[in-house]
FIGU-543221 format. One line per 4 residues: number of its first residue (from 1); their letters; for each residue x, y, z of C-alpha. Coordinates in steps of 0.1 Angstrom, whole numbers, plus 2048, in hexadecimal, padded with zeros to 3 digits. Each point is the difference from the previous one (the first is absolute). Layout:
# residues N
NUM) a) X Y Z | ... $
END
This chain:
# residues 256
1) mstt) 3B9 470 741 | 808 81D 7E9 | 81C 818 809 | 802 824 7F7 $
5) ksit) 821 811 7FA | 801 824 80B | 811 81D 7EE | 810 81B 815 $
9) ipin) 7F7 823 7F3 | 810 81F 810 | 7E8 816 813 | 804 821 7EC $
13) ksqs) 810 80F 7E2 | 81E 80E 812 | 808 7DF 810 | 7FD 7EF 7DE $
17) ffag) 817 81A 7F0 | 81B 7FD 81B | 7FD 7DA 7FF | 808 801 7DB $
21) alav) 81D 818 806 | 80E 7EA 81A | 7FD 7E1 7EB | 813 80E 7E3 $
25) mplt) 81B 811 815 | 819 7E3 7FF | 7FE 800 7DA | 803 826 7FF $
29) iavi) 820 7FE 815 | 80E 7E4 7EA | 7FB 815 7E0 | 813 81F 80D $
33) pwgi) 821 7F5 7F0 | 7EE 7FA 7E0 | 7F1 823 800 | 821 80F 809 $
37) lags) 80F 7EF 7E1 | 7E4 80C 7EA | 805 824 80B | 826 800 7FD $
41) fale) 7FF 7EE 7DE | 7E8 819 7F2 | 819 81C 808 | 81C 7EB 7F1 $
45) iglt) 7F0 7FE 7DE | 7F9 826 7FF | 7DE 806 80E | 7FC 81E 817 $
49) aves) 7F7 7FB 825 | 7DC 80B 7F8 | 7FD 7E8 7E3 | 80E 7E4 815 $
53) qams) 7E7 805 81C | 7E3 804 7E7 | 809 7DF 7F1 | 7F9 7EE 821 $
57) aiif) 7E2 816 808 | 7EE 7FB 7DF | 80C 7DF 7F2 | 804 7EF 822 $
61) agsa) 80E 7DF 7F3 | 822 7F6 80D | 80B 7E5 7E8 | 7F2 812 7E2 $
65) qlva) 811 821 80B | 822 7EF 803 | 7FD 7EE 7DF | 7F4 820 7EE $
69) lgmi) 81C 814 80E | 819 7E6 7F5 | 7F2 800 7DD | 800 826 7FF $
73) kagi) 825 7FF 80A | 807 7E8 7E4 | 7EF 817 7E7 | 7E3 7E9 7F7 $
77) gigs) 7E1 80F 7F0 | 7E0 809 812 | 7EC 7E6 7ED | 816 7E3 80D $
81) ilit) 800 80F 823 | 7D9 802 801 | 7FD 7DC 7F3 | 819 7F3 819 $
85) tlli) 7F0 812 81E | 7DE 7F4 7F5 | 80C 7DC 801 | 811 804 822 $
89) tsrh) 7E1 810 810 | 7E7 7E8 7EF | 7FF 7EC 820 | 7EB 81C 80E $
93) llya) 7E5 7F6 7E8 | 7FF 7DE 810 | 7FE 810 822 | 7E3 816 7F4 $
97) iamr) 7EE 7E2 7F2 | 804 7ED 821 | 7F2 81D 814 | 7E5 80A 7E7 $
101) sqis) 7E3 7F0 812 | 80A 813 820 | 808 822 7F0 | 7E6 803 7E5 $
105) plpl) 7E3 808 818 | 813 81E 80E | 7FA 824 7F4 | 816 80C 7E3 $
109) kwrl) 816 816 816 | 809 7E1 814 | 806 7EA 7E2 | 817 81A 7F0 $
113) glgf) 813 807 821 | 806 7DC 809 | 808 7F8 7DC | 81C 81A 801 $
117) lltd) 80D 7F4 821 | 7FF 7DB 7F6 | 822 7F1 803 | 80E 7DD 808 $
121) elfa) 802 80A 824 | 7DC 80D 802 | 7F3 7E1 7EF | 813 7EA 818 $
125) ianq) 7EF 810 81F | 7DE 808 7F3 | 7F6 7E2 7EC | 80A 7E4 817 $
129) ahgn) 7E8 7EB 816 | 80C 7FD 824 | 800 7E3 817 | 7E7 7E5 7F6 $
133) dtpa) 7EC 818 7EA | 7FB 7F5 7DC | 803 81A 7E4 | 7DA 802 7FE $
137) qhhf) 7FF 809 825 | 81C 819 7FD | 7F3 823 809 | 80E 81C 7EA $
141) drwy) 803 820 814 | 804 81F 7EA | 80F 815 81D | 819 7E4 809 $
145) algg) 80B 800 7DB | 802 826 7FF | 815 801 81F | 818 7E6 7F2 $
149) gltf) 801 810 7DE | 806 823 80B | 81A 7F6 81A | 814 7EE 7E5 $
153) yvgw) 7FC 81D 7E8 | 80D 819 819 | 81C 7E8 80A | 80B 7FB 7DC $
157) niat) 801 825 7F9 | 813 808 820 | 819 7E5 7F6 | 803 810 7DD $
161) llgi) 807 822 810 | 81B 7F0 816 | 80F 7F2 7E0 | 800 821 7EF $
165) vagq) 811 811 81E | 819 7E4 804 | 806 7FF 7DA | 80B 824 801 $
169) sidn) 819 7FB 81B | 80B 7DB 7FE | 813 7F3 7E2 | 7F9 7DD 7F2 $
173) lgel) 7E1 7FA 815 | 7F5 7E5 7E8 | 81E 7EB 809 | 7F6 7FC 824 $
177) gldf) 7EA 7E1 7F9 | 7DF 813 806 | 7F0 7EC 7E3 | 7FF 7E2 817 $
181) aiaa) 7E1 811 810 | 7ED 7F7 7E0 | 805 7DB 806 | 7FB 803 826 $
185) tfia) 7DF 812 7FC | 7F1 7E5 7E8 | 80D 7E4 816 | 7EE 811 81E $
189) ivvp) 7E0 801 7EB | 802 7DD 7F2 | 80A 7EB 81E | 7E1 807 816 $
193) tvkk) 7E9 7F5 7E3 | 810 7DD 7FD | 7E4 7EE 813 | 7F7 7E5 7E7 $
197) psil) 814 7E6 7ED | 7F5 80F 7DE | 80E 822 80A | 821 7F0 80B $
201) vcvl) 802 7EE 7DE | 7FA 821 7EF | 81B 812 814 | 81A 7E4 7FB $
205) vslt) 7FB 7FD 7DB | 801 826 7FB | 81F 803 816 | 812 7E4 7ED $
209) lavv) 7F8 80D 7DD | 809 823 80A | 822 7F5 80B | 805 7EB 7E1 $
213) cavf) 7F5 81C 7E9 | 817 818 812 | 81E 7E9 7FC | 7FA 7FC 7DB $
217) aiqa) 7F8 825 7FB | 7DD 7F9 7F2 | 7F0 822 7FC | 7DC 7F4 806 $
221) glli) 80A 7EC 81E | 7EA 811 819 | 7E1 7FC 7EA | 809 7DB 7F9 $
225) aais) 805 7F9 826 | 7DF 811 80A | 7EA 7EF 7E6 | 810 7DE 806 $
229) gmaa) 7FD 803 825 | 7DB 809 7FE | 7FA 7E4 7E7 | 812 7E7 817 $
233) gmay) 7EC 80B 81F | 7DF 7FD 7EE | 809 7DE 7F2 | 80A 7F3 822 $
237) aklt) 7DF 80D 80F | 7EC 7F0 7E5 | 812 7DF 801 | 7FD 7FD 826 $
241) negg) 7DD 810 802 | 80E 817 81A | 7E2 818 801 | 7E7 7E3 800 $
245) nkia) 810 7EF 81D | 7FF 820 814 | 7DB 805 7F9 | 7F8 7DC 809 $
249) sehk) 813 803 820 | 7ED 820 80A | 7DF 7F1 7F7 | 808 7E2 816 $
253) ddtl) 808 816 81D | 7E0 814 7FC | 7EA 7E0 801 | 810 7F3 820 $
END
């Protein structure tokens, strides 16, 4: 007998919006120390309070902002800064490609808006199948994504403002260990996605190589770890026929 898997869709736009806002709230709270660090660091290198806030409001890319600020402090040229930030944020191109089939049918204003709000955190909550749903059955809700994206955007800018205020009154704010929030945020994003052996292999390989590269001070360590992790995960999935086994199992269940 064939079985049908249902997808739960919120009743109206406001419910979808607030559901997305609620889903991203833990990640928004986790990123507050990171935003405080970005705001205070911007003041430290000589930006005004308005320029520091504008950086978060317009660029809206935490890791890229911190790296760019560090390069500005070191006196590195604008060309190198642009290339470096392009490499750091290139993962968003992968996010966009993964969500293209769901986003492309939307009107231009939605594509532009969600494109600007697309972050690691928004991708984590808006592009994941839930429960027993397969990726093909996953329902993309634009209002859910908008709620999550706007909530995180507002939270990031409030955290930056707190950093600007604190940076003007607290000395050596960068020495309080706030940068740990960067690692904590990405751990919170990655751990819930480890649902298959291939993803676990990807994470473990990336983690190991990132540590090794850091120990030996290899400049391209992050890129090496990321590419190697993805390659290892894909190789494992291909060798074990991970996707094929899942499809065969679902087909067997549907014919019972």
